[in-house]
C-alpha positions as CSV (number, residue, x, y, z in Angstrom):
1,M,-30.5,-35.7,-1.2
2,K,-30.3,-32.5,-2.3
3,R,-27.8,-30.8,-3.9
4,I,-26.2,-28.1,-3.5
5,Y,-26.0,-25.1,-6.5
6,L,-23.7,-22.5,-6.0
7,S,-23.9,-20.1,-8.2
8,S,-21.2,-19.3,-10.5
9,P,-20.3,-15.5,-9.3
10,F,-21.6,-16.5,-5.4
11,V,-17.7,-18.6,-6.2
12,F,-16.1,-16.1,-8.3
13,F,-16.1,-13.5,-5.4
14,V,-15.5,-15.8,-2.8
15,S,-12.3,-16.6,-5.1
16,L,-11.7,-12.9,-5.5
17,G,-11.5,-12.7,-1.9
18,V,-9.0,-15.7,-1.2
19,M,-7.0,-14.1,-4.0
20,I,-7.1,-10.7,-2.5
21,G,-6.5,-11.9,1.1
22,V,-3.3,-13.6,-0.6
23,F,-2.1,-11.1,-2.3
24,V,-2.9,-8.6,0.6
25,F,-1.1,-11.5,3.4
26,K,2.5,-11.5,0.9
27,F,2.1,-8.4,0.0
28,Q,4.8,-6.9,2.1
29,K,6.8,-10.0,1.0
30,L,6.5,-9.5,-2.8
31,P,9.5,-8.7,-5.2
32,P,8.6,-5.7,-7.6
33,E,8.8,-7.8,-10.3
34,I,6.8,-11.1,-11.0
35,P,7.3,-14.5,-13.3
36,L,3.6,-14.3,-14.5
37,F,4.7,-15.4,-18.1
38,Y,6.3,-19.1,-17.5
39,S,5.6,-20.2,-22.0
40,R,8.2,-17.5,-22.6
41,P,12.4,-18.5,-23.2
42,G,14.6,-17.2,-20.7
43,S,14.2,-15.2,-17.7
44,N,14.2,-11.7,-18.5
45,N,11.1,-12.7,-21.2
46,Q,8.9,-13.9,-17.8
47,V,8.6,-11.5,-15.6
48,A,6.6,-8.4,-15.4
49,D,5.5,-6.1,-13.1
50,L,3.8,-6.8,-9.8
51,F,0.5,-5.7,-10.7
52,F,0.1,-7.5,-13.6
53,I,-0.9,-10.9,-11.3
54,F,-4.2,-9.0,-11.6
55,I,-4.4,-10.1,-14.7
56,I,-5.9,-13.9,-13.4
57,P,-9.0,-12.4,-12.1
58,I,-9.7,-10.3,-15.4
59,L,-9.7,-13.9,-17.6
60,I,-11.3,-15.1,-14.9
61,L,-14.0,-12.5,-15.2
62,L,-13.7,-12.6,-19.2
63,F,-14.5,-16.5,-19.7
64,I,-17.5,-16.0,-17.0
65,S,-18.8,-13.3,-19.0
66,V,-18.0,-15.0,-22.1
67,N,-19.3,-18.5,-20.1
68,N,-22.7,-16.7,-19.1
69,I,-24.2,-14.8,-22.6
70,A,-23.5,-18.8,-24.1
71,L,-26.0,-19.9,-21.2
72,K,-28.7,-17.6,-21.9
73,L,-28.4,-18.0,-26.1
74,V,-28.5,-22.3,-24.8
75,G,-31.8,-22.0,-23.8
76,D,-33.6,-24.8,-22.0
77,N,-30.6,-27.6,-23.1
78,R,-29.6,-28.6,-19.3
79,L,-27.2,-31.0,-20.8
80,L,-25.4,-27.7,-21.9
81,K,-26.1,-25.8,-19.6
82,K,-24.5,-27.9,-17.0
83,I,-21.7,-27.8,-19.0
84,I,-21.1,-24.4,-19.3
85,Y,-21.9,-23.9,-15.2
86,Y,-19.5,-26.6,-14.6
87,T,-16.9,-24.8,-16.4
88,N,-17.7,-22.4,-15.5
89,L,-16.5,-24.0,-12.0
90,I,-13.1,-25.4,-12.6
91,I,-12.0,-22.4,-14.3
92,I,-12.4,-20.3,-11.2
93,V,-10.7,-23.0,-9.7
94,I,-8.3,-23.4,-11.6
95,F,-7.2,-19.6,-11.8
96,T,-7.9,-18.6,-8.5
97,T,-5.5,-21.7,-7.4
98,I,-2.5,-20.3,-10.4
99,F,-2.6,-17.4,-8.7
100,T,-2.3,-18.4,-5.1
101,K,0.6,-20.5,-6.1
102,I,2.5,-17.7,-7.6
103,I,2.0,-15.5,-5.2
104,L,2.9,-18.7,-2.3
105,H,6.3,-19.4,-4.7
106,I,7.5,-16.2,-5.1
107,S,7.8,-14.3,-1.6
């Protein structure tokens, strides 16, 4: 059985499309400030302007870029290449889930 290999940039752009779609679909119902920084104490410190939600896709791109630089430095080590590949996929899925849960929860 042949395995399907999806490149990290392809998965990133699909998840980016999902995040943009959810944002556009729910934009009319979103408040001007959203609870984004859940680790801060107090409710006033947790809210941020609506467009701060786009920190999440920027962080995905940053992490994938760092991992791809590490991928270039690894050379021919197949184990490390697989670890970096699956790390990229996990980062993309988790951050996309966080983004959509925040948008769907507050709208």
